[in-house]
N, C-alpha and C positions, 0 to 999 in steps of 0.2 A: 366278441362275436365286437362288431363294426357298431361305432357312436353314429347316428345318422341324424345330421341336422344342415346340410344341405338340401341344395334346391337344383337341379336337373333340370336343362333348358334346351330340349330338341327340336331341331328345324331343317327347313330345309335347306343347304348352299345356299340360297339362292335368294333367301331372306337371311343370311348375317346385319345387314345390317340392322334390322328391326331387332334382334337380337343384344347387339352392342350399344342403340339406343335403352336394351333392357338399364345398359352395365353403369350406362350412365344415368339414369338413374338411379342407382344403385349408388353414384358417387357426391349426389348432386345434392345438397344439406339443405336446400329449397321443395325438395318432391320427397311427398312421403312413402317412400318406396324402399326397403331393403331387406336384399335374400343373400347367400353364403354359397358361391355358385361352385356347382360342383366341379364347371371344368377348369377347376384349379387344381384337380389332383387327374394322379396321375396322366399326365401329357403324352399326347401319341404323337410320333411328325409324321406326316404324310406319305413319308418314303417308306414308316414302318412294315409286315407282309400284317394281309388282314387278319390274322390269331392275334400277332400279337396286338392292333387296335382293337381287336374286340376282345380281348382279355380284359385293357388298359380302361372300356364303356363300364365292362361288367361290376371292374371293380369300384371307380367310378359311382355305378349306380347304384354298388353295397349303401356309400360313403352317402346314398338321396335319401330324405323323410318324407320329401313330394317332388313334381317335377309339373314344371311347364311345358307345355305343346304350342307350339307355333304356329297358330292353324291357315295354310293360305294351297290355293290350285297347286304348286313348286312340291310342297309339302307330301297331298294326299298324291300326287306321280309316285315323287318321290318312297314311299312308302311302300309303295305296291310294285315296289321294283328289285324287292330285295336287296335296298338296300343298307346302306349301315345306321340309318332313320328306322328301317322295320327291324334293323336288331336292338334296336333300342327301346322302338313301342315294347319288341316281345320281353323283353328282361323285364320294363317296368312292368307290366303283365305279370310277368310269372312270380315276381317280390312282390308284390298288391301295394310297390307305389301310386300313392293317393296321384290325379294327374288333373291338372285344370287347363283347360284347352284355350290358347288365346287369336280369339279368331282376327289377325293381320285386317280384314274388311271395315272391321266396326261393328259388327255383329253381335248380337246378345242373347245371338239362342245358335244352333245346332245350323252349322251351314255342309253340306252333304259335297259339294263338289269344293269343300278346303281340307275336311276331315278324314284325317286315312282312315283305311275302310274297317282294318285292325280295331279299332278304336271304338269302334261301332259292331262289331262280332259280339261283343262280349258279352256277359250279365252281373259287373261289377259299375260301380257307381265314375263317373267322368259329368269332370261341370266345366260349362263351359261361358269363359265370358268375351269383353268388348277388348282388344286391345289398350289398355290404359291402363297407368298406373292405381290408383283409388283402387279401382275393384281387382284389381291384382295380387296388392298389398289387402284386402279387405280376405278374399277367398287366400290368398296360406295363410292369415292370421286363422283362419276358421273350418275351412272345410278339411286338413287335416285327421283335426281332432272328429269331428260329424263322422268321417270317413272312417279312420279306427274302433270309431263305436259301433259300425257297421249300420251309419244309421244314410246310407249309398249305397247300398245292394239291392239285388232282382230286377235294376234297371238301368240301363248302360248313361242316358244323358240328363241330367240337368242343368241346370241353370237360375238365375238368383231371380226373384222377378223386379219386375218395373222402377215398385217402394227401393228397394236397393240401392239401384243407382241411384236413384230422386235425394234417398235419405245421403250421399257422398259427394253429391253437389254435384253431378252425373247426366 
């Protein structure tokens, strides 16, 4: 069995700048944000066959403890067009990986115009947060255990109360 300790970040290619910002937060000693990036496992080249890319994506996801989906209008569109993002989300759901949806527009709630429909069309918990390092770190530190204990079942959308953001100084 594979040891699952990585965080997988799924995003539309248009949102790669925000993904790179997350990796910069991870490297910055003055920002309390850290994760083991699943993108460091089994790189696939853009020139690889689709079957090879999907195989490598699945392998990365098998090493994944939790996932962050960067929510944007581009992500919603791409996830509805049978793209690699669609495949990533389907595998996350199949493998029952806890998913934190981070709204790039700063919202702390479900944003239908940005959320891939696939994440709304099931009955397992998905947590929605704003795109800020403090709340994302809190979610990574706390969501997985509660998810794995069955604390987020029977409803698809969860969010932290405003008091949680306030307690983090947000």
